[in-house]
N, C-alpha and C positions, 0 to 999 in steps of 0.2 A: 846306467849303461845297458845297452841292448845289443845282442849278437845278431849278425846278419844271418839270413836263412836262404834256402833255395828259392823261396818266393821272391826275395829281393832280386835274385838273379833273373827270374822270369819277368819281373816288372822292368828291369833295366833292358832286357832283351826286347820287350815290346816297345820301349822308347827308341831303341837302336834301329828297329825296322819300320817305324812309323813314317808315313809320307812327309817329306820335308815341306816347309812353307814355300820354298822356291818352286817345288813341283806342283803344289796346290795352286799357286798363282799361274803357272803355265797351263794347267788343266782348265782353269777358269777362263783364261784368255782364249784357249782353243775352243772351248764350249761356245763362247760368245761369237767368235768368228764363224764357227760351223752353223750356228743358229741363224746368223744374219745371211750367210751365203745361201743356205737352203731355203730360207723364207723368200728371199728375192728370186733365186733361181727357179724354184718350183712354181712360184707365182707367175714368173714370166713364161715358163714352158706351158703351163696349163691355160694361161690367157690366150695363147695361140689357138687353143681348142675351143675357145668361146666362154670359158668360165675360169676366172683367176681363183686359185685355191691357196689358202694359207695353211701350211702344215702346223701341227702341234708337236711339242717335244716334251720328253720326260726323262730326267736323270734316273737311271736304273742300276741294279746290281750292287757290287761292292762299294761303289762311290756313294750309293744311296744309304746302305745300311752299315757303313763305317767299318769295313773289314779289309781295306786296302793295306798292303805292305809295300815297302820299297823292294824291288826285285833283288833276289839273291845272286842271280847269274845273268845279267843283261849281256847281249840283247836277246838271248834265248828266252829269257823271262822278262816281262815288262808289266808296268802298271796298266791295268785295263780300265778305261772309263766307258761305260755304256750310256748312250744318249739316244733313246728311242725316237724315231720320226714317224708321225701318224698322219695318214691321209683318210678322207672319207671313203667308206666302203663302196659307194655308188661309182666312184672313179675307177674301181677295179672290177665291178661286176660285169658279167657277160650280158650285154644288151643286144647281141647279134652282130655287132660290128667289132667288138674287141674281146677276144677269148681270155679267160683268166690267166693262162700261161703267158700270153703276150703282155698282159697288164703287169704281171710280176716282173717280167724282163724289163718292161718300160720303166718301172719304178727303180730297179737297179741301175738302168742306163742313165736316167735323169740324175739321180743322186750321185752315182759314180762320176758322171761328167762334171758336175758342180764341184765335188770334192777333189777331183783331179786338177781342175783349174785352180782351186784354192791351194792345193799342195805346191803347184808350180810357182806360186807367188811367195813361198816361204822356204828359205834355205834349209835343207835337211829333211823336209817333209816328203813323204811318199804315200801314194794311194794304192790300196790293195782291195780286190773284191774277194770276200770270203763267202762260205756257204750260207751263213745266216746274218751277214751284215756287210756294210761297206766300211772299210777301215782306213784311217789315217795313221801312219806311223810317224810320230812327231819327233822322236829322238831315240837314242839307244835304250832309254828307260821307259818310254811311254808310247802306248798306242790308244787311239780313240775310236771306238766302235759305234756305228750308227745302224742298229737293226731297223728294219722297215716294216711298219704295221699298217693295216687298214682297220677302221672301226666304223660302226654305224654312224651315219651322217649326224643324227640328232645328238649323239654323244660327243662329237668331236670338240664342241665348244668347252666341254668340261675339263679337257686335258690341259693341265698347266704344269710347267716346271717350277717347283717352289723356289728355285734360285733366280728366276727371271727378274725379280726385284733388284738384283744386284747390277743389272745392266743399265746403261745410260739411256734415258728416254730419247735423247737427241739422236741416237743411232737408229731409231725406228721410223717407219712412215707413220702418218696420222692414224691409220687404222690399227697399226700395231700398238700405238700408245693407248688407244681406246680399249683394246683387248687387255692390255697390261693392267688397267685399272679394275678389271673384273676380279672378283674374289677367287683366290686360288683354292682348288679342291685337293683332297688327299686321294691316295690310291683306293681307299674303301668306297669312294664315291663313283668310281668308274664302272663301266659295264663289265659283267662277268662272262658274257657270251658274244660271239661274232667278232672277236678280235682275231685277226689273221696275220701271220708272219710270212713275208716273202722269203723264199729260199731258192738256192740253185744247187745242183748236184756236182758242180765242177765240170760238167760236160755240156754246158749250154742248155740244160733242161731246167726250166723255172716253174715254180709252183707256189701254192699257198697252203699253210698249215695252221690249224686252230692253235693258238698259243696265247695264254693269258699271263703276262708278266706280273700282273697285280698280286696274285696270291703269294708267291715266294717273297716279293718285295715287302708286302705288308707284314708277313710273318717275321722275317729277319730284322726289319726295322723296329719291331716291337720287342726285340730281345735286349737284355741288359748289357752294361759294359763288361760285367764278369763273363757273360756268354761270349761277347765279342773277343775277349782276351783269349779264351780257349780256341775259338775259330782261327784267330790270327796266328797263334802258336802252331796249330796243326798245319796251316797253310805254309808257314815258314819252314816247318819240318819237311813237308812235301817238297818244297822248292830246293832245299839243300840236298835231298836224296835223289831228285830227278833233275839234274843240272842241265839237261837238254831241253827243258821246258815241258816235258810230258808229265805223266803221272795222273792220278785220280783228280777229277775236277774239284774246284773249291766247293761247289754246291754238294757234291757227293760227300766230301769230308765233313761239311757242316751238318748234313743230314745224318751221318753216322754219329756225330757228337750229340745231336738231338735225341737219337735213339738210345744212346748210352745213358743219358740223364732222364729218359722217359718224358722228354719235353717239359720238364719241371724247372729247368734253368740251373745254372752252375752258381756256386758260391764264390767268395773272394779268395778262398784257399786254392790258388792255382795248382800248387804241387799235388795236393790230394785229388782234385778234380781231374787233372791231366792224367794221373796214374790210373784212375778209374776209366777214363775215356780210352786210354791206350789198351788197358786190359780188355775192354769190350771189343775194340777193333781187332785185337789179337785172336780172340776166341769166337767172335760172332759168326754164325752161319748165315750166309745170304742166299737168296733165291737165285738159281741159275736161269738165265734167259737164253734165248736162241743166239747164235752167232758169237758164242764165247763171252757173253756178258753176265755180270751179276747185278743185282739191283737192291736198293734200300728204299724204304717208303719215303715219299715226299712228305716232309713234316707239315707242309701247308695244305696237302690234299691227299687223303688216304686212298683215293682211287688212282693215284699216279705214283710212279717210281722214278728214282734217279739212278742211272746206269753207269757201270764202269767195266772196262775189260777185265776178265777174270784173272789174267796173268798179272795185271797191274795191282789188283786187289790182293793177290797172294804175296806179292812183294811188299805191299803195305803192311800186311799182317806180320811178315818177318821183321820189317823195320820197327813195327810197334813193339814187338817182343824185345828187341834190343834196346830201344829207347826206354821202355818201362824198367827193364833190368838196370839200366844205367842210373836211374834216379831213385831207385828203392834201396840203394846200398847204405843202410843206416850205420854200418860199421865204418864207413869211409869218412874222411874229413870233408868239410864243405868244399874246400879247394879241389879235392879229388873228384867229388861228385860233379862240380862245375866243369872240370876237364872232360869227364865222361859225357856230360850233357852237350858240351861243345862239339863232340864228335858226331852228334845227331842233329845239331842246329847250326853249326858253323861258327866262325869267328865273331859273329855279332852277339853271341852269348858270352857274358862276362865271366872272368875267373875271379871269384870272391875268396877272401881269406876268412878265417875263423875269428879274427880279431874283433873285439867288441867296439861299438861306436857309441858316442853319447846319444841318449834319448832326450831330445829337446822338448818332448811333450811333457816331461816331468820336471817340476821345479827343482833347482839344485839344492842339495842339502846344506844347511848352515849350522855352525857351531855357536852356541850361546856363550857369550863372554862371562867370566866371573866364576 
């Protein structure tokens, strides 16, 4: 017989917040629809200018490095799927006839127009333009973000979405099918310079910013399932405490976790590792930036930092103190500790009892007759 532990509670919690198969199927269906719509729409728009351009796409972010959770408080919180759309740099460069700012706006306008039409064809979908992406709100639980990038022309052919093989070849044109047969490359094979992200400031001012999504994606893709477990628990904890959808960004939390373990990775002992991560968050001093921000080192790039509003970080430290205190009560029963953990993670954390359960990994004991 083996007794249950708090680690069993954390594993059950991770199961309770994981993305359901139904949602995964919906996301894949949306991804294919977006890819087809943008491939055809951008091709048609650019053909009017004399050169038909086929965009490239890449799944990015939490969908790529497996840290997605089901939202705690929809619709304020939603599953986020990032699907980068890449066009050749020459299409956006200033050649005397098209200024970079106008090119960034044109990119938003083209993609926004295509996604708006796509949304109108599906009940419940809604299009929104955000500062760093074009967004499709698909349901109360899901939104689908399309950040807009430009890359050097010669590098464009190397960008592949590793999931494209799941799509039906019959849905592509002949040229698409030919490209599909080319060998898919990984993030490490992409250029590290001259990747530009189109942005707007919300006041109709558009611009380009150097942005390499490759570094963070490669870093977090390479982390273990034990690391992902800590990240997902921290994200679920954040979501329960900031029910309005605000709070420190997921990348900020994950970067704090990496700093807590000195980037050496976490073990399978979730309870112990989480206590250490919370202790670090509770006590760590972070560098103050301008405009009321604090920053933590980007684990994928020591020359970069991930920022968070100082007030949000101070709240996080207070919550970390309470959460850690709740799960270090060695004097309390497992049931009592689970109740206290639930006050920091919500009802998706189970209430376990101290009753022992059979350990099926050990052979049953037998009594010899005679």
